[in-house]
C-alpha positions in Angstrom: -30.6 2.2 38.6 -27.0 2.4 39.6 -26.4 -0.9 37.8 -28.0 0.5 34.6 -25.9 3.7 34.8 -22.7 1.6 35.4 -23.5 -0.7 32.5 -24.2 2.3 30.2 -21.0 3.9 31.3 -19.0 0.7 30.7 -20.5 0.3 27.3 -19.6 3.9 26.4 -16.0 3.5 27.6 -15.7 0.2 25.6 -17.0 1.8 22.4 -14.7 4.8 22.9 -11.7 2.6 23.4 -12.5 0.7 20.3 -12.8 3.9 18.3 -9.5 5.1 19.8 -7.9 1.8 18.8 -9.0 2.1 15.2 -7.7 5.7 15.1 -4.5 4.5 16.6 -4.2 1.6 14.1 -4.7 4.2 11.3 -1.9 6.4 12.7 0.4 3.4 13.0 -0.6 2.3 9.5 0.4 5.7 8.1 3.7 5.8 10.1 4.7 2.2 9.1 3.7 2.9 5.4 6.0 5.9 5.3 8.7 3.9 7.0 8.4 1.0 4.5 8.1 3.2 1.4 11.1 5.4 2.5 13.1 2.1 2.8 12.0 1.1 -0.7 12.9 4.5 -2.1 16.5 4.3 -0.9 16.9 0.9 -2.6 19.4 1.1 -5.5 16.8 0.3 -8.1 14.6 3.3 -7.1 17.3 5.9 -7.0 16.9 6.9 -10.7 13.2 7.5 -10.5 11.9 11.0 -10.6 8.3 10.3 -9.8 5.8 7.9 -8.1 2.5 6.9 -9.7 -0.4 7.4 -7.2 -2.0 4.0 -6.7 -5.7 3.2 -7.3 -7.8 4.3 -4.3 -9.0 1.0 -3.0 -7.9 -1.7 -0.6 -4.8 -3.8 -1.3 -7.0 -6.8 -2.0 -9.2 -4.7 -4.5 -6.0 -3.9 -6.4 -4.8 -7.5 -6.5 -8.3 -8.7 -7.6 -8.2 -6.3 -10.6 -4.6 -7.4 -11.5 -5.0 -11.1 -11.0 -8.7 -12.1 -10.6 -8.1 -15.8 -11.1 -5.6 -16.1 -8.3 -6.5 -16.7 -4.7 -5.1 -13.3 -3.6 -6.7 -13.3 -0.2 -5.2 -16.6 0.8 -1.7 -15.5 -0.4 -1.9 -12.3 1.7 -3.3 -14.0 4.8 -0.5 -16.6 4.6 2.2 -13.9 4.0 1.0 -11.8 7.0 0.7 -14.9 9.2 -2.9 -14.0 10.1 -5.2 -16.4 12.0 -8.6 -15.2 11.0 -10.7 -13.3 8.5 -11.8 -10.5 10.8 -8.2 -9.5 11.4 -7.6 -9.5 7.6 -10.7 -7.4 7.0 -9.6 -4.7 9.4 -6.0 -4.6 8.1 -7.2 -4.6 4.5 -9.6 -1.8 5.3 -6.7 0.3 6.6 -5.1 0.0 3.2 -8.1 1.7 1.7 -7.1 4.9 3.6 -3.6 4.9 2.0 -2.7 8.3 0.4 0.8 8.5 -0.8 0.7 12.3 -0.9 -0.1 12.4 2.8 3.0 10.4 3.8 6.2 12.0 5.1 8.6 10.7 2.4 12.3 11.4 2.4 12.2 12.0 -1.3 11.7 14.8 -3.8 9.8 12.6 -6.2 6.8 14.0 -8.0 3.6 12.2 -7.4 1.7 11.5 -10.7 -2.0 11.5 -10.0 -3.8 8.3 -10.8 -6.0 9.9 -13.5 -3.0 11.5 -15.4 -2.0 8.3 -17.2 -5.5 7.4 -18.0 -6.4 10.7 -19.5 -3.2 10.8 -21.7 -4.0 7.4 -23.1 -7.7 8.2 -23.6 -6.9 11.5 -25.4 -4.1 10.2 -27.5 -4.4 6.5 -28.0 -1.9 3.8 -27.1 1.3 4.5 -29.0 1.1 8.3 -28.9 0.1 8.1 -25.2 3.2 6.1 -24.5 5.4 8.6 -26.3 3.9 11.5 -24.4 4.3 9.7 -21.1 8.0 8.9 -21.8 8.7 12.5 -22.9 7.1 13.8 -19.7 8.8 11.2 -17.4 12.0 10.1 -19.3 13.6 8.4 -16.3 10.4 6.4 -15.7 8.2 6.1 -12.7 7.9 4.0 -9.6 4.7 2.3 -8.7 4.0 1.4 -5.1 0.7 -0.1 -4.0 -0.9 0.6 -0.7 0.9 -1.8 1.7 -1.0 -4.2 3.9 0.5 -5.1 7.3 0.0 -7.8 9.9 -1.5 -7.0 13.4 1.9 -6.0 14.9 2.9 -3.9 11.8 6.2 -5.8 11.4 5.3 -7.8 8.3 4.0 -6.1 5.1 3.0 -7.1 1.7 3.3 -4.5 -1.1 3.6 -4.3 -4.9 6.5 -2.4 -6.4 7.4 -1.7 -10.0 10.7 0.1 -10.5 11.6 2.8 -13.1 12.4 1.6 -16.6 11.5 -1.9 -15.6 9.0 -3.9 -17.8 7.2 -5.2 -14.7 7.2 -5.5 -10.9 6.7 -7.8 -8.0 4.5 -8.5 -5.0 6.9 -8.7 -2.0 6.8 -9.6 1.7 8.9 -7.3 3.9 9.8 -7.8 7.5 10.9 -5.2 10.0 14.2 -6.4 11.3 16.8 -4.4 13.3 14.9 -1.1 12.6 14.9 -1.7 8.8 12.4 -3.1 6.3 14.0 -6.1 4.7 12.5 -8.0 1.7 11.9 -11.6 2.7 10.2 -13.1 -0.2 8.7 -12.4 -3.6 5.2 -13.8 -3.9 4.7 -13.0 -7.6 6.3 -11.2 -10.5 4.7 -9.6 -13.5 5.8 -8.3 -16.9 3.9 -5.5 -18.5 
């Protein structure tokens, strides 16, 4: 009987620790996301932006698959994050699903444009008129930042960024070096 109670207690403690770890990973994810995005926001190219476009509410891989379905996005991300197995990737990618830019503590006064705002303007007004309305509302342009995805130690990140008044953007690898996020490599570039 004592062995059964002991085993049951051990199982309960193990499950509790796993849940606490996941909670802790989410808290770390949010802190590191804010840290990375604040670093991006102080970059020279982002200074002129007055607003940030809220990203699609999915995982980082979901967004990449919509943008470039023919590419082996998962392999690119796993390689960039220096991950050793799929279960690690799945957990880290799932954290990106919980990304909410409006919940981060950003050191910026940029307005967050809700994801549906752009879509509804284009749906109601068509392509050319929709673009004119958007440029009149946001004349300095907008910054797009995807949910970041991190490695297990939260010191390497992959993120998509499209700067104001730029015809495209890039998928970048950042590393946390000397208390600062530093761009290490550009995986891909797009023009819209």
